[in-house]
Backbone as JSON, one array per atom type, in Angstrom:
{
  "sequence": "XXXXXXXXXXXXXXXXXXXXXXXXXXXXXXXXXXXXXXXXXXXXXXXXXXXXXXXXXXXXXXXXXXXXXXXXXXXXXXXXXXXXXXXXXXXXXXXXXXXXXXXXX",
  "N": [[-33.78, 0.87, -7.85], [-30.69, -0.77, -7.75], [-28.1, -0.51, -5.26], [-24.8, 0.74, -5.97], [-22.04, -1.51, -6.21], [-19.56, -1.61, -3.7], [-16.16, -0.92, -4.13], [-13.26, -2.79, -3.21], [-10.85, -1.4, -0.97], [-7.45, -0.45, -0.57], [-4.47, 0.15, 1.3], [-1.13, 0.85, 0.62], [2.44, 0.15, 0.51], [5.19, 0.83, -1.44], [8.5, -0.09, -2.34], [11.06, 1.81, -3.6], [13.58, 1.81, -6.23], [15.79, 3.14, -5.23], [15.67, 2.6, -2.58], [13.93, 4.07, -1.04], [10.62, 4.66, 0.37], [7.25, 4.64, -0.82], [3.99, 5.59, -0.14], [0.56, 4.86, -0.62], [-2.94, 4.73, -1.64], [-5.4, 2.53, -3.06], [-7.79, 0.96, -5.3], [-7.18, -1.15, -6.79], [-4.57, -2.97, -6.44], [-2.61, -4.39, -8.02], [-2.79, -3.23, -10.6], [-2.14, -0.63, -9.89], [0.56, -0.77, -9.02], [1.71, -1.55, -11.43], [1.21, 0.8, -12.85], [2.83, 2.6, -11.45], [5.33, 1.51, -12.11], [5.34, 1.95, -14.81], [5.7, 4.6, -14.97], [3.53, 6.23, -14.59], [2.36, 6.32, -12.14], [2.97, 8.08, -9.91], [4.48, 11.28, -9.39], [6.66, 11.17, -7.67], [7.56, 8.44, -7.72], [8.17, 8.14, -10.37], [10.8, 8.77, -11.17], [12.16, 6.88, -9.77], [12.12, 4.21, -10.46], [12.51, 0.64, -10.97], [9.62, -0.09, -8.89], [8.68, -1.99, -5.98], [6.1, -3.85, -4.47], [5.72, -3.86, -1.03], [4.08, -3.87, 1.18], [0.69, -4.46, 1.84], [-2.45, -3.48, 2.79], [-5.74, -4.29, 3.49], [-8.57, -2.23, 3.52], [-11.55, -0.98, 5.09], [-13.07, 0.93, 3.68], [-12.94, 3.72, 1.34], [-12.4, 6.11, 2.74], [-11.24, 5.14, 5.11], [-8.96, 3.97, 4.02], [-7.63, 6.24, 3.03], [-7.16, 7.62, 5.42], [-5.47, 5.8, 6.7], [-3.32, 5.81, 4.93], [-2.39, 8.45, 5.32], [-1.62, 8.25, 8.01], [0.48, 6.37, 7.85], [2.27, 7.75, 6.21], [3.07, 9.7, 7.99], [4.72, 8.34, 9.67], [8.03, 7.46, 10.83], [10.91, 6.44, 8.91], [12.11, 4.2, 10.1], [9.97, 3.17, 11.62], [8.19, 2.5, 9.57], [9.66, 0.45, 8.4], [9.56, -1.43, 10.46], [6.82, -1.96, 10.46], [6.51, -3.14, 7.94], [8.07, -5.42, 8.32], [6.82, -6.86, 10.4], [4.71, -9.68, 11.12], [1.48, -10.28, 9.58], [-1.56, -9.45, 11.33], [-3.89, -11.65, 13.0], [-7.02, -12.49, 11.44], [-9.87, -10.51, 12.3], [-8.9, -9.24, 14.52], [-8.21, -6.64, 13.99], [-9.41, -3.75, 12.2], [-8.42, -3.55, 9.64], [-6.97, -5.7, 7.12], [-3.87, -7.14, 6.76], [-1.4, -7.93, 4.36], [1.56, -9.5, 3.87], [3.95, -8.99, 1.41], [5.67, -11.32, -0.46], [9.23, -11.5, -0.8], [10.94, -11.46, -3.87], [12.75, -14.3, -5.05]],
  "CA": [[-32.46, 0.8, -8.45], [-29.76, -1.35, -6.77], [-26.95, 0.31, -4.87], [-23.57, 0.31, -6.64], [-21.16, -2.35, -5.41], [-18.38, -0.89, -3.22], [-14.89, -1.53, -4.5], [-12.34, -2.95, -2.07], [-9.82, -0.37, -0.9], [-6.2, -0.91, 0.02], [-3.37, 1.06, 1.54], [0.05, 0.08, 0.23], [3.76, 0.75, 0.5], [6.13, 0.27, -2.42], [9.89, 0.29, -2.15], [11.65, 2.28, -4.86], [14.9, 1.27, -6.54], [16.8, 3.81, -4.39], [15.46, 2.17, -1.2], [12.93, 4.9, -0.37], [9.27, 4.11, 0.39], [6.14, 5.48, -1.25], [2.73, 5.08, 0.41], [-0.63, 5.34, -1.29], [-4.11, 3.87, -1.51], [-5.92, 2.16, -4.36], [-8.81, -0.09, -5.32], [-6.62, -2.24, -7.58], [-3.13, -2.91, -6.16], [-1.79, -4.87, -9.13], [-2.8, -2.19, -11.63], [-1.46, 0.56, -9.36], [2.01, -1.02, -9.07], [2.07, -1.48, -12.85], [1.21, 2.22, -13.23], [4.06, 3.18, -10.89], [6.48, 1.02, -12.88], [5.26, 2.51, -16.16], [5.95, 6.04, -14.89], [2.27, 6.95, -14.51], [1.8, 6.17, -10.8], [3.1, 9.34, -9.18], [5.68, 12.02, -9.76], [7.76, 10.71, -6.82], [8.09, 7.14, -8.16], [8.52, 8.19, -11.79], [12.26, 8.76, -11.34], [12.73, 5.9, -8.85], [11.64, 2.9, -10.91], [11.22, 0.02, -10.68], [9.18, -0.18, -7.5], [8.13, -3.31, -5.64], [5.12, -3.81, -3.4], [6.24, -4.48, 0.19], [3.01, -3.97, 2.17], [-0.66, -4.23, 1.33], [-3.46, -3.59, 3.85], [-7.14, -4.12, 3.06], [-9.28, -1.26, 4.36], [-13.01, -1.12, 5.01], [-13.62, 1.83, 2.67], [-12.02, 4.71, 0.8], [-12.02, 7.05, 3.8], [-10.3, 4.43, 5.99], [-7.71, 3.82, 3.27], [-6.98, 7.54, 2.98], [-6.67, 7.91, 6.76], [-4.33, 4.93, 6.96], [-2.22, 6.35, 4.12], [-1.89, 9.64, 6.01], [-0.94, 7.8, 9.24], [1.74, 5.75, 7.46], [3.17, 8.81, 5.72], [3.58, 10.45, 9.15], [5.67, 7.49, 10.39], [9.45, 7.53, 10.47], [11.37, 5.33, 8.07], [12.32, 3.04, 10.97], [8.65, 2.63, 11.97], [7.67, 1.87, 8.36], [10.37, -0.81, 8.23], [8.98, -2.35, 11.45], [5.48, -2.31, 9.97], [6.7, -4.06, 6.82], [8.68, -6.66, 8.81], [6.0, -7.63, 11.33], [3.73, -10.55, 10.46], [0.11, -9.77, 9.6], [-2.39, -9.83, 12.48], [-4.93, -12.64, 12.72], [-8.29, -11.84, 11.07], [-10.81, -10.22, 13.37], [-8.24, -8.49, 15.59], [-8.13, -5.25, 13.56], [-10.34, -3.41, 11.12], [-7.79, -3.79, 8.34], [-6.27, -6.97, 6.93], [-2.58, -6.9, 6.12], [-0.79, -9.04, 3.64], [2.97, -9.27, 3.55], [4.26, -9.36, 0.03], [6.93, -12.05, -0.42], [10.36, -10.96, -1.55], [11.3, -12.38, -4.95], [13.98, -15.06, -4.8]],
  "C": [[-31.47, 0.26, -7.4], [-28.6, -0.4, -6.48], [-25.7, -0.18, -5.59], [-22.69, -0.5, -5.68], [-19.93, -1.53, -5.0], [-17.13, -1.65, -3.61], [-14.04, -1.72, -3.25], [-11.27, -1.87, -2.12], [-8.62, -0.9, -0.15], [-5.28, 0.27, 0.26], [-2.11, 0.24, 1.27], [1.33, 0.88, 0.43], [4.55, 0.05, -0.59], [7.52, 0.76, -2.06], [10.46, 0.64, -3.51], [13.05, 1.71, -5.03], [15.98, 1.91, -5.69], [16.63, 3.48, -2.91], [14.44, 3.0, -0.44], [11.56, 4.22, -0.48], [8.28, 5.14, -0.13], [4.87, 4.82, -0.75], [1.57, 5.68, -0.36], [-1.82, 4.45, -0.99], [-4.67, 3.63, -2.91], [-7.08, 1.18, -4.21], [-8.32, -1.3, -6.11], [-5.09, -2.24, -7.43], [-2.24, -3.33, -7.33], [-1.66, -3.81, -10.23], [-2.04, -0.95, -11.17], [0.06, 0.4, -9.4], [2.49, -0.99, -10.52], [2.14, -0.03, -13.32], [2.46, 2.91, -12.69], [5.26, 2.78, -11.74], [6.49, 1.51, -14.32], [5.5, 4.02, -16.17], [4.69, 6.87, -14.8], [1.67, 6.96, -13.11], [1.82, 7.45, -9.98], [4.39, 10.01, -9.62], [6.88, 11.51, -8.96], [8.38, 9.42, -7.36], [8.57, 7.15, -9.6], [10.03, 8.09, -12.01], [12.95, 7.73, -10.43], [12.26, 4.48, -9.19], [12.79, 1.92, -11.07], [10.91, 0.04, -9.19], [8.69, -1.6, -7.26], [7.23, -3.17, -4.43], [5.68, -4.54, -2.18], [5.19, -4.61, 1.28], [1.68, -3.65, 1.52], [-1.64, -4.48, 2.47], [-4.84, -3.35, 3.26], [-7.81, -3.18, 4.04], [-10.78, -1.37, 4.11], [-13.63, -0.27, 3.9], [-12.57, 2.85, 2.25], [-11.51, 5.67, 1.88], [-11.0, 6.39, 4.74], [-8.95, 4.27, 5.31], [-6.93, 5.13, 3.24], [-6.42, 7.94, 4.35], [-5.45, 7.07, 7.09], [-3.11, 5.4, 6.17], [-1.58, 7.54, 4.83], [-1.11, 9.24, 7.27], [0.42, 7.18, 8.9], [2.73, 6.8, 6.98], [3.76, 9.62, 6.86], [4.61, 9.64, 9.94], [7.11, 7.75, 9.95], [9.78, 6.35, 9.57], [11.54, 4.06, 8.9], [10.99, 2.39, 11.33], [8.03, 1.95, 10.76], [8.34, 0.51, 8.14], [9.88, -1.86, 9.23], [7.62, -2.85, 10.98], [5.57, -3.34, 8.85], [7.18, -5.42, 7.32], [7.75, -7.49, 9.69], [4.97, -8.48, 10.59], [2.32, -9.96, 10.55], [-0.64, -10.27, 10.83], [-3.41, -10.86, 12.04], [-6.23, -11.93, 12.37], [-9.18, -11.63, 12.3], [-10.2, -9.4, 14.5], [-8.16, -7.0, 15.26], [-9.17, -5.02, 12.48], [-9.74, -3.74, 9.76], [-7.13, -5.16, 8.31], [-4.99, -6.68, 6.18], [-2.13, -8.15, 5.4], [0.64, -8.67, 3.37], [3.22, -9.76, 2.15], [5.61, -10.07, 0.05], [7.99, -11.39, -1.27], [10.73, -11.94, -2.64], [12.65, -13.05, -4.66], [15.11, -14.65, -5.71]]
}
């Protein structure tokens, strides 16, 4: 019997309409942001809609994504803003791959 295919995992930060940040992990970032904006994503974002994706990091597996989520949640707001603002690292330099999400015009 073949092994099940591993889903890609991501750690993400969304910015809420009130300017606060919410951090989580997912296997489908697009669907997760839609769930947040539909009021089904989390209790925190339910009353702070709409949200917009500001940071997306690819992680090797679910455990890595959960650990990265915990590390980001422990950061100060200022540190999170630095993380969002800095350009992604070149591939191969870190375990995770970051993607900056462009700001809508």
